[in-house]
C-alpha positions as CSV (number, residue, x, y, z in Angstrom):
1,X,-12.1,2.3,-26.1
2,X,-13.6,4.2,-22.9
3,X,-12.0,3.3,-20.0
4,X,-8.9,2.1,-21.3
5,X,-5.7,2.4,-19.5
6,X,-1.9,2.4,-20.3
7,X,-0.7,0.4,-16.7
8,X,-2.4,-1.5,-14.4
9,X,-0.6,-2.0,-11.0
10,X,-1.1,-3.9,-8.1
11,X,-1.1,-2.4,-4.7
12,X,-0.7,-4.3,-1.4
13,X,-1.8,-2.8,2.1
14,X,-0.4,-4.7,4.7
15,X,0.6,-4.1,8.9
16,X,-0.7,-5.2,12.3
17,X,-4.5,-5.5,12.6
18,X,-6.3,-2.4,13.9
19,X,-3.9,0.3,12.0
20,X,-6.9,1.5,9.8
21,X,-5.6,-0.5,6.6
22,X,-9.3,-0.5,5.4
23,X,-10.2,2.7,6.6
24,X,-7.0,4.4,4.3
25,X,-8.1,2.3,1.7
26,X,-11.7,3.6,1.6
27,X,-10.6,6.9,2.2
28,X,-8.7,6.7,-0.6
29,X,-11.4,4.9,-3.1
30,X,-14.1,6.8,-1.6
31,X,-13.0,10.1,-0.1
32,X,-14.5,9.3,3.2
33,X,-14.1,7.8,6.5
34,X,-16.2,4.8,7.0
35,X,-18.5,5.4,10.2
36,X,-18.6,1.4,10.6
37,X,-15.5,-0.9,10.3
38,X,-14.7,-4.2,11.4
39,X,-11.5,-6.5,11.0
40,X,-10.6,-7.9,7.7
41,X,-10.9,-11.3,7.3
42,X,-8.6,-12.5,4.6
43,X,-8.3,-9.7,1.9
44,X,-10.7,-6.7,0.5
45,X,-10.0,-5.3,-2.7
46,X,-10.8,-2.3,-4.6
47,X,-9.8,-0.4,-7.5
48,X,-9.2,3.5,-8.8
49,X,-8.1,5.0,-11.8
50,X,-5.5,8.1,-11.5
51,X,-3.7,10.1,-14.8
52,X,0.0,10.5,-14.0
53,X,1.4,12.8,-16.4
54,X,0.2,10.9,-19.6
55,X,-0.7,7.9,-18.7
56,X,-3.9,6.5,-17.4
57,X,-3.0,4.3,-14.6
58,X,-5.8,1.5,-13.0
59,X,-4.3,0.0,-9.4
60,X,-5.9,-2.6,-7.8
61,X,-5.6,-2.4,-4.3
62,X,-5.5,-5.8,-2.5
63,X,-6.4,-5.2,1.6
64,X,-5.0,-7.4,3.5
65,X,-5.7,-8.8,7.1
66,X,-3.2,-8.3,9.7
67,X,-3.9,-11.1,12.4
68,X,-1.4,-13.8,12.5
69,X,-3.8,-16.3,11.7
70,X,-4.5,-15.2,8.3
71,X,-0.7,-14.5,7.5
72,X,-0.5,-18.0,5.3
73,X,-3.4,-16.8,3.6
74,X,-2.6,-13.5,2.4
75,X,1.1,-14.1,1.8
76,X,-0.3,-15.2,-1.9
77,X,-1.4,-12.1,-2.5
78,X,2.1,-10.3,-2.5
79,X,2.9,-12.2,-5.7
80,X,2.9,-9.9,-8.8
81,X,2.4,-6.8,-6.5
82,X,4.4,-3.5,-7.9
83,X,3.5,-1.8,-4.7
84,X,3.3,-1.9,-0.9
85,X,1.5,0.2,2.0
86,X,2.9,-0.7,5.3
87,X,0.5,0.7,7.6
88,X,1.5,1.3,11.5
89,X,-0.7,2.7,14.1
90,X,1.2,6.3,15.6
91,X,-0.8,5.2,18.9
92,X,0.6,2.0,19.3
93,X,4.3,1.3,19.7
94,X,4.3,-2.6,18.5
95,X,2.4,-1.9,15.7
96,X,5.9,0.2,14.8
97,X,8.2,-2.2,16.2
98,X,6.4,-5.2,13.6
99,X,6.9,-2.7,10.5
100,X,10.6,-4.4,9.8
101,X,9.2,-7.7,9.7
102,X,6.1,-6.9,7.1
103,X,9.1,-5.0,5.1
104,X,10.6,-8.3,5.1
105,X,7.4,-10.1,3.8
106,X,7.1,-7.8,1.2
107,X,10.5,-7.5,-0.1
108,X,11.0,-11.2,0.2
109,X,7.5,-12.2,-1.4
110,X,6.3,-9.8,-3.6
111,X,8.0,-8.4,-7.1
112,X,11.9,-7.3,-7.0
113,X,11.9,-3.5,-7.8
114,X,8.7,-3.3,-5.5
115,X,8.1,0.2,-4.2
116,X,7.1,0.6,-0.6
117,X,5.8,3.2,1.5
118,X,5.3,2.7,5.5
119,X,2.5,4.8,6.4
120,X,2.2,5.9,10.3
121,X,-1.7,5.9,10.3
122,X,-4.1,7.8,13.0
123,X,-1.8,11.1,12.7
124,X,-4.8,13.3,13.9
125,X,-4.8,11.4,17.6
126,X,-2.3,13.8,18.6
127,X,-2.6,13.6,22.6
128,X,-2.4,9.8,21.8
129,X,0.4,9.6,20.1
130,X,3.0,7.1,20.9
131,X,5.8,6.8,18.0
132,X,7.2,9.8,17.3
133,X,8.0,11.3,13.8
134,X,11.6,11.4,14.4
135,X,11.3,7.6,15.2
136,X,9.7,6.7,11.9
137,X,12.3,9.2,9.9
138,X,15.4,7.5,11.5
139,X,13.5,4.0,10.8
140,X,12.9,5.1,7.1
141,X,16.6,6.4,6.6
142,X,17.9,2.7,8.1
143,X,15.5,0.8,6.0
144,X,15.6,3.0,3.1
145,X,11.4,3.5,2.4
146,X,9.8,6.5,2.7
147,X,7.5,7.2,5.5
148,X,4.4,9.3,5.9
149,X,1.9,9.9,8.4
150,X,-1.5,10.0,7.5
151,X,-5.3,10.2,8.9
152,X,-7.8,8.1,7.4
153,X,-10.3,10.3,9.3
154,X,-9.3,13.5,7.9
155,X,-8.0,12.5,4.6
156,X,-4.3,13.8,5.6
157,X,-1.5,12.5,3.2
158,X,-4.0,9.7,1.8
159,X,-4.2,10.6,-1.7
160,X,-0.4,11.4,-2.1
161,X,0.7,8.1,-0.6
162,X,-0.8,6.2,-3.4
163,X,-0.3,9.1,-6.2
164,X,3.9,9.3,-5.1
165,X,4.1,5.1,-5.1
166,X,2.3,4.9,-8.7
167,X,4.7,7.9,-9.6
168,X,7.6,5.8,-8.3
169,X,6.3,2.1,-9.9
170,X,6.5,4.1,-13.0
171,X,9.8,5.2,-13.0
172,X,10.8,1.7,-11.7
173,X,9.5,0.3,-15.4
174,X,11.1,3.2,-16.9
175,X,14.3,2.0,-16.0
176,X,13.9,-1.8,-16.1
177,X,14.3,-2.1,-12.1
178,X,10.6,-4.0,-11.9
179,X,11.1,-7.9,-13.0
180,X,10.0,-8.3,-16.4
181,X,7.9,-10.9,-15.3
182,X,5.3,-8.0,-14.5
183,X,5.1,-6.7,-17.4
184,X,2.3,-8.9,-19.1
185,X,-0.5,-7.5,-22.2
186,X,-3.3,-5.3,-20.6
187,X,-5.8,-7.6,-21.8
188,X,-5.1,-10.3,-18.9
189,X,-7.4,-10.8,-16.3
190,X,-6.7,-8.3,-13.2
191,X,-7.3,-11.3,-10.6
192,X,-4.0,-13.0,-11.5
193,X,-1.9,-9.8,-9.8
194,X,0.2,-7.5,-12.4
195,X,2.0,-4.6,-13.5
196,X,1.4,-4.1,-17.0
197,X,2.7,-0.9,-19.3
């Protein structure tokens, strides 16, 4: 069947409001930076197919609102997520200080064995940087997560963040580290959120 995939993987993008989560999503899906962007209200959604080795993988990505008033709504989208991208803004240190709270949410509300990447966005704003790479690397080691810097504007490292996470998810599945409840027939409705191989 044309368009058939071997795996369907649910991603969530989380982090404070204004960190560029939606712009990262658009850069990954469309290969360009959206010139107009507003704060996400609730969640936005997108899909993309990738080929990793011999597997054809479809990732469905849920971009969540970062405003506190939407937290109770967006938490329901963590369920069944096999991967999370936690985004902070390298020019706003308060968004970096909140990463540990977003990590706790992802680890507590999503699938056991979830693959996580912490992303410092807006790396192109070199003169406005407030969070150093060294700080971020120390944080990553302390919390056992990879940390990458990206630019949704230029596309720097955007594709590799998502590709690396998919590779990690496939590895987690192969060794049985992802919760078995995630493994469902490919014919199930995508809106339920799952990873199926």
